[in-house]
One Martini backbone bead per residue (centre of mass of N, CA, C, O) as a GRO file, in nm:
protein
   91
    1MET     BB    1   3.038   2.934  -1.154
    2PRO     BB    2   2.868   2.691  -1.282
    3THR     BB    3   2.564   2.542  -1.236
    4GLU     BB    4   2.457   2.223  -1.200
    5ALA     BB    5   2.213   2.030  -1.296
    6LYS     BB    6   2.034   1.795  -1.171
    7PRO     BB    7   1.938   1.503  -1.237
    8LYS     BB    8   1.659   1.355  -1.279
    9ARG     BB    9   1.481   1.132  -1.119
   10LYS     BB   10   1.393   0.819  -1.194
   11ALA     BB   11   1.136   0.626  -1.223
   12ASN     BB   12   1.019   0.330  -1.142
   13PRO     BB   13   0.867   0.123  -1.364
   14ALA     BB   14   0.734  -0.076  -1.158
   15LEU     BB   15   0.558   0.159  -1.018
   16LEU     BB   16   0.398   0.242  -1.300
   17LYS     BB   17   0.277  -0.028  -1.333
   18PRO     BB   18  -0.008  -0.172  -1.360
   19VAL     BB   19  -0.215  -0.326  -1.114
   20GLN     BB   20  -0.421  -0.608  -1.013
   21PRO     BB   21  -0.653  -0.646  -0.794
   22ASP     BB   22  -0.798  -0.853  -0.607
   23ALA     BB   23  -1.087  -0.912  -0.441
   24THR     BB   24  -0.974  -0.861  -0.156
   25LEU     BB   25  -0.832  -0.581  -0.221
   26ALA     BB   26  -1.079  -0.439  -0.362
   27ALA     BB   27  -1.233  -0.383  -0.089
   28VAL     BB   28  -1.025  -0.139  -0.034
   29VAL     BB   29  -0.925  -0.004  -0.346
   30GLY     BB   30  -1.049  -0.142  -0.572
   31SER     BB   31  -1.067  -0.275  -0.923
   32THR     BB   32  -0.857  -0.094  -1.035
   33ALA     BB   33  -0.591  -0.043  -1.223
   34VAL     BB   34  -0.278   0.041  -1.058
   35PRO     BB   35  -0.018   0.172  -0.948
   36ARG     BB   36   0.170   0.082  -0.682
   37GLY     BB   37   0.189   0.362  -0.548
   38GLU     BB   38  -0.122   0.413  -0.547
   39LEU     BB   39  -0.201   0.163  -0.389
   40THR     BB   40  -0.057   0.241  -0.127
   41LYS     BB   41  -0.211   0.506  -0.088
   42LYS     BB   42  -0.495   0.377  -0.063
   43VAL     BB   43  -0.434   0.213   0.188
   44TRP     BB   44  -0.359   0.457   0.367
   45ASP     BB   45  -0.629   0.602   0.340
   46TYR     BB   46  -0.791   0.375   0.474
   47ILE     BB   47  -0.641   0.370   0.745
   48LYS     BB   48  -0.700   0.668   0.821
   49LYS     BB   49  -1.011   0.672   0.792
   50HIS     BB   50  -1.028   0.409   1.011
   51LYS     BB   51  -0.815   0.419   1.236
   52LEU     BB   52  -0.563   0.168   1.214
   53GLN     BB   53  -0.348   0.305   1.361
   54ASP     BB   54  -0.155   0.273   1.615
   55GLU     BB   55  -0.125   0.476   1.887
   56LYS     BB   56   0.149   0.376   2.022
   57ASN     BB   57   0.237   0.215   1.741
   58LYS     BB   58   0.271   0.346   1.424
   59ARG     BB   59   0.388   0.072   1.278
   60MET     BB   60   0.105  -0.036   1.336
   61ILE     BB   61  -0.161  -0.239   1.197
   62ASN     BB   62  -0.502  -0.251   1.227
   63ALA     BB   63  -0.745  -0.484   1.152
   64ASP     BB   64  -1.006  -0.522   0.973
   65ALA     BB   65  -1.195  -0.723   0.793
   66ALA     BB   66  -1.066  -0.647   0.515
   67LEU     BB   67  -0.760  -0.655   0.608
   68LYS     BB   68  -0.748  -0.940   0.725
   69ALA     BB   69  -0.764  -1.079   0.449
   70VAL     BB   70  -0.500  -0.951   0.337
   71PHE     BB   71  -0.326  -1.044   0.614
   72GLY     BB   72  -0.395  -1.354   0.665
   73GLY     BB   73  -0.564  -1.308   0.958
   74LYS     BB   74  -0.435  -1.075   1.080
   75THR     BB   75  -0.471  -0.810   1.328
   76GLN     BB   76  -0.148  -0.740   1.310
   77VAL     BB   77   0.087  -0.520   1.141
   78THR     BB   78   0.343  -0.405   0.983
   79MET     BB   79   0.439  -0.200   0.739
   80PHE     BB   80   0.628  -0.415   0.606
   81GLU     BB   81   0.425  -0.650   0.594
   82MET     BB   82   0.204  -0.516   0.430
   83THR     BB   83   0.347  -0.516   0.150
   84LYS     BB   84   0.364  -0.824   0.129
   85HIS     BB   85   0.058  -0.879   0.138
   86ILE     BB   86  -0.021  -0.705  -0.105
   87SER     BB   87   0.153  -0.851  -0.325
   88ALA     BB   88  -0.031  -1.119  -0.307
   89HIS     BB   89  -0.293  -0.929  -0.443
   90VAL     BB   90  -0.139  -0.907  -0.725
   91LYS     BB   91  -0.102  -0.901  -1.105
   0.00000   0.00000   0.00000
């Protein structure tokens, strides 16, 4: 029996299109336009570098001064809220 190769999963074009972070988000990820997937990765790199993930509840992100501005003044948000707040800061 011949084995059929699975078709490669296509990347979502919306995730590949570069987005421009505004000045508030640029303080965290830089001002260069990057695809949305890479933008999320940069935010996570920032969170890990500054140890902002809550120790007890890993789904919560504690904001430092730069992220607090991105998160609309909140000191702590969930991972899911974080993406909503980030989306408000891209063009």
